[in-house]
C-alpha positions as CSV (number, residue, x, y, z in Angstrom):
1,X,197.3,48.5,121.5
2,X,194.6,49.9,123.8
3,X,195.5,53.4,123.0
4,X,195.2,52.7,119.3
5,X,191.7,51.2,119.7
6,X,190.7,54.3,121.6
7,X,191.9,56.6,118.9
8,X,190.0,54.6,116.2
9,X,186.9,54.7,118.3
10,X,187.3,58.4,118.7
11,X,187.7,58.9,115.0
12,X,184.5,56.9,114.3
13,X,182.5,58.7,117.0
14,X,183.0,62.3,115.8
15,X,181.7,61.9,112.2
16,X,178.5,60.2,113.6
17,X,178.1,63.0,116.1
18,X,178.5,65.6,113.3
19,X,176.0,63.8,111.1
20,X,173.4,63.8,113.9
21,X,174.0,67.5,114.5
22,X,173.5,68.3,110.8
23,X,170.3,66.4,110.7
24,X,169.0,68.4,113.7
25,X,170.0,71.7,112.1
26,X,168.3,70.7,108.8
27,X,165.2,69.9,110.7
28,X,165.2,73.2,112.5
29,X,165.8,75.1,109.2
30,X,162.9,73.1,107.7
31,X,160.6,74.1,110.6
32,X,161.6,77.8,110.2
33,X,161.1,77.7,106.5
34,X,157.7,76.1,106.9
35,X,156.7,78.8,109.4
36,X,157.9,81.5,107.2
37,X,156.2,80.2,104.1
38,X,153.0,79.8,106.1
39,X,153.3,83.4,107.2
40,X,153.8,84.5,103.6
41,X,150.8,82.5,102.4
42,X,148.7,83.9,105.2
43,X,149.8,87.5,104.5
44,X,149.1,87.0,100.8
45,X,145.7,85.6,101.5
46,X,144.9,88.5,103.7
47,X,146.2,90.9,101.1
48,X,144.1,89.3,98.4
49,X,141.1,89.3,100.6
50,X,141.5,93.0,101.4
51,X,141.9,93.7,97.7
52,X,138.8,91.7,96.8
53,X,136.7,93.4,99.5
54,X,138.0,96.8,98.3
55,X,137.1,96.1,94.6
56,X,133.7,94.6,95.6
57,X,132.9,97.6,97.8
58,X,133.5,99.9,94.8
59,X,131.3,97.7,92.6
60,X,128.6,97.7,95.3
61,X,128.7,101.5,95.6
62,X,128.5,101.8,91.8
63,X,125.5,99.4,91.8
64,X,123.8,101.4,94.5
65,X,124.2,104.6,92.6
66,X,122.5,102.9,89.6
67,X,119.7,101.8,91.9
68,X,119.3,105.3,93.2
69,X,118.9,106.6,89.6
70,X,116.4,103.8,88.8
71,X,114.3,104.3,91.9
72,X,113.9,108.0,91.5
73,X,111.8,107.2,88.3
74,X,108.3,106.8,89.5
75,X,107.4,104.0,87.1
76,X,110.5,101.9,87.8
77,X,110.2,102.4,91.5
78,X,106.4,101.7,91.6
79,X,106.5,98.4,89.7
80,X,109.1,97.1,92.2
81,X,107.4,98.2,95.4
82,X,103.6,98.0,94.5
83,X,101.6,95.4,96.3
84,X,103.8,95.3,99.4
85,X,102.0,95.9,102.7
86,X,102.5,97.2,106.2
87,X,100.4,98.0,109.2
88,X,99.4,101.6,109.9
89,X,100.0,101.0,113.6
90,X,103.6,99.9,113.0
91,X,104.5,102.1,110.1
92,X,107.4,103.8,111.8
93,X,109.0,100.5,112.7
94,X,107.9,98.3,109.8
95,X,110.7,96.7,107.7
96,X,109.9,95.2,104.3
97,X,112.6,93.1,102.7
98,X,113.1,93.1,98.9
99,X,114.8,90.3,96.9
100,X,116.3,92.5,94.2
101,X,116.2,95.9,92.4
102,X,116.1,96.1,88.6
103,X,116.7,98.9,86.0
104,X,113.1,98.7,84.8
105,X,109.7,97.0,85.0
106,X,110.0,94.4,82.2
107,X,110.9,90.8,83.1
108,X,114.1,91.0,81.1
109,X,115.2,94.3,82.7
110,X,118.8,94.1,84.1
111,X,119.2,93.2,87.7
112,X,121.1,96.0,89.6
113,X,121.4,94.4,93.0
114,X,120.2,91.2,94.7
115,X,120.0,90.2,98.4
116,X,121.8,86.9,99.2
117,X,120.8,84.8,102.1
118,X,124.0,82.7,102.4
119,X,127.6,84.1,102.8
120,X,130.3,82.3,100.8
121,X,133.6,81.7,102.5
122,X,135.0,79.8,99.6
123,X,135.1,82.9,97.5
124,X,135.5,85.8,100.0
125,X,133.8,89.0,98.8
126,X,131.4,91.7,99.9
127,X,127.8,91.2,98.9
128,X,124.3,92.5,99.7
129,X,123.0,90.7,102.8
130,X,119.6,92.4,102.6
131,X,117.6,95.1,101.0
132,X,114.9,96.8,103.1
133,X,112.2,99.4,102.8
134,X,111.5,101.0,106.2
135,X,110.9,104.2,108.3
136,X,107.5,105.0,106.8
137,X,106.5,108.6,107.5
138,X,102.9,109.5,106.6
139,X,102.1,112.5,104.4
140,X,98.7,113.8,103.2
141,X,96.4,111.9,100.9
142,X,97.8,108.4,101.8
143,X,101.3,109.2,100.8
144,X,104.4,108.1,102.7
145,X,108.1,108.7,102.6
146,X,110.3,105.7,103.2
147,X,113.9,104.7,103.2
148,X,115.3,102.1,100.8
149,X,118.4,100.6,102.3
150,X,121.0,97.9,101.5
151,X,123.3,96.2,103.9
152,X,126.5,94.5,102.8
153,X,128.6,92.0,104.7
154,X,132.3,91.4,104.2
155,X,133.5,87.8,104.5
156,X,136.8,88.9,106.0
157,X,135.3,90.3,109.2
158,X,131.5,89.5,108.9
159,X,130.7,93.2,109.7
160,X,127.4,94.6,108.4
161,X,127.8,97.8,106.5
162,X,124.8,100.0,105.6
163,X,124.8,101.9,102.4
164,X,123.4,105.4,102.2
165,X,119.6,105.2,102.2
166,X,117.5,106.2,99.2
167,X,114.4,108.2,100.1
168,X,111.3,107.3,98.1
169,X,107.8,108.7,98.1
170,X,105.0,106.1,97.9
171,X,101.3,106.4,97.6
172,X,99.0,103.8,99.2
173,X,95.6,102.6,99.9
174,X,94.4,101.5,103.4
175,X,91.9,98.9,104.4
176,X,91.3,97.7,107.9
177,X,94.6,99.1,109.2
178,X,96.6,97.5,106.5
179,X,98.4,99.8,104.0
180,X,99.1,98.6,100.5
181,X,101.7,100.3,98.3
182,X,100.2,101.4,95.0
183,X,103.2,103.1,93.4
184,X,105.9,105.7,93.8
185,X,105.9,109.5,93.5
186,X,102.9,111.7,94.0
187,X,99.6,110.0,93.7
188,X,98.4,110.1,90.1
189,X,95.7,112.6,89.3
190,X,92.4,110.9,88.4
191,X,91.2,111.3,84.9
192,X,89.2,114.5,84.1
193,X,85.6,113.5,83.6
194,X,82.1,114.8,84.0
195,X,82.4,118.0,81.9
196,X,79.0,119.7,81.2
197,X,78.1,123.1,79.8
198,X,75.2,125.5,79.9
199,X,74.6,128.5,77.7
200,X,74.6,132.0,79.3
201,X,74.4,135.5,77.7
202,X,77.6,135.8,75.7
203,X,79.1,133.1,77.9
204,X,79.2,129.4,78.8
205,X,79.0,128.0,82.2
206,X,81.1,124.8,82.7
207,X,81.3,122.3,85.6
208,X,83.0,118.9,86.0
209,X,83.8,116.1,88.5
210,X,86.5,116.9,91.0
211,X,89.7,114.9,90.5
212,X,91.8,113.3,93.2
213,X,95.6,113.6,93.4
214,X,98.3,115.6,95.1
215,X,96.9,119.0,96.1
216,X,96.7,121.7,95.0
217,X,95.0,120.6,91.8
218,X,94.4,123.2,89.1
219,X,91.8,122.8,86.3
220,X,92.6,124.4,83.0
221,X,89.7,124.9,80.6
222,X,90.3,125.5,76.9
223,X,88.0,126.2,74.0
224,X,88.0,126.3,70.2
225,X,85.5,127.0,67.5
226,X,86.7,123.9,65.7
227,X,85.5,120.5,66.9
228,X,88.3,118.2,68.2
229,X,90.8,121.1,68.7
230,X,89.8,122.4,72.1
231,X,93.0,121.1,73.8
232,X,95.1,123.3,71.4
233,X,92.7,126.2,71.8
234,X,92.4,129.3,74.0
235,X,92.5,129.1,77.8
236,X,89.0,130.0,79.0
237,X,89.7,129.7,82.7
238,X,92.1,128.3,85.3
239,X,90.7,127.5,88.7
240,X,91.1,125.2,91.7
241,X,87.3,124.7,91.9
242,X,85.2,122.4,89.8
243,X,83.3,125.0,87.8
244,X,83.9,128.3,85.9
245,X,82.2,130.8,83.7
246,X,83.8,131.6,80.3
247,X,82.7,135.1,79.2
248,X,83.2,137.3,76.1
249,X,81.9,134.8,73.7
250,X,79.9,135.5,70.5
251,X,76.2,134.6,70.8
252,X,74.9,131.9,68.4
253,X,78.4,130.6,67.7
254,X,79.4,127.0,68.6
255,X,82.3,126.6,71.0
256,X,84.0,123.4,72.0
257,X,85.4,123.0,75.5
258,X,87.8,120.5,77.2
259,X,89.7,120.6,80.5
260,X,92.9,119.3,82.0
261,X,94.0,118.8,85.6
262,X,97.6,119.7,86.7
263,X,99.7,119.9,89.9
264,X,103.3,120.4,90.7
265,X,104.2,116.9,89.5
266,X,101.8,115.9,86.8
267,X,99.3,116.9,84.1
268,X,96.5,114.7,82.8
269,X,95.3,114.4,79.2
270,X,92.4,116.6,78.2
271,X,88.9,115.5,78.8
272,X,86.3,114.7,76.2
273,X,84.9,117.8,74.5
274,X,81.5,119.4,75.1
275,X,79.8,122.0,72.9
276,X,78.1,125.2,74.0
277,X,76.4,128.0,72.1
278,X,76.2,131.3,74.0
279,X,72.9,133.1,74.1
């Protein structure tokens, strides 16, 4: 009788023990699966993040190339930098921050690139953390060279990356040690004014007001016997001074003169005409 009860107890114990072991095994498998799925999700997220950063970096490089093209145009560059100031004493270390760069000067011009002040971790991507104008190096006539730079930051590693700088030439005015950017490129040549003439024997003597601009400045004087057509006429002289004598003219005949100022970068319109009758 006792032996029989022992056997029955033995039979009832083993199935319960096996069920408990099965539950433990299932729990262990669940834990392993959870860890593995977490690893896969983490790996997928890192892969997606790397892909996004790669794509965004390409887009950023493309935008910076477009910015470089835009900023090599004096007008587009000038309208976006004019009015900004820095100190003469700290020119080499001054850093000016820009909000954005556009394709043109109009208010509806497309935005090429913008500096953001807050990094988004919700949508990880690379973006421009700041745009700066710095390293001002003085040249003659109030001109400076400066470096336009952009810095991007990747949300994956929060590492700052500097894009290749764009060198720009700016012209400025200075007052009380403060320099104000007027525009980009060589300083514009001032308008040709002050042309006067005097009659000489078979010649006309001409003088004018000196222009300002990137040296050397060359003054080209033209003449015509038809009023209003001096700018399309014959070159009477070409000089770096503010006067010249045009010879070989016919006495008693009216000649009409105008002059233009040019340098390696620009050319002005022609001045107003003046008349001269050689003696």
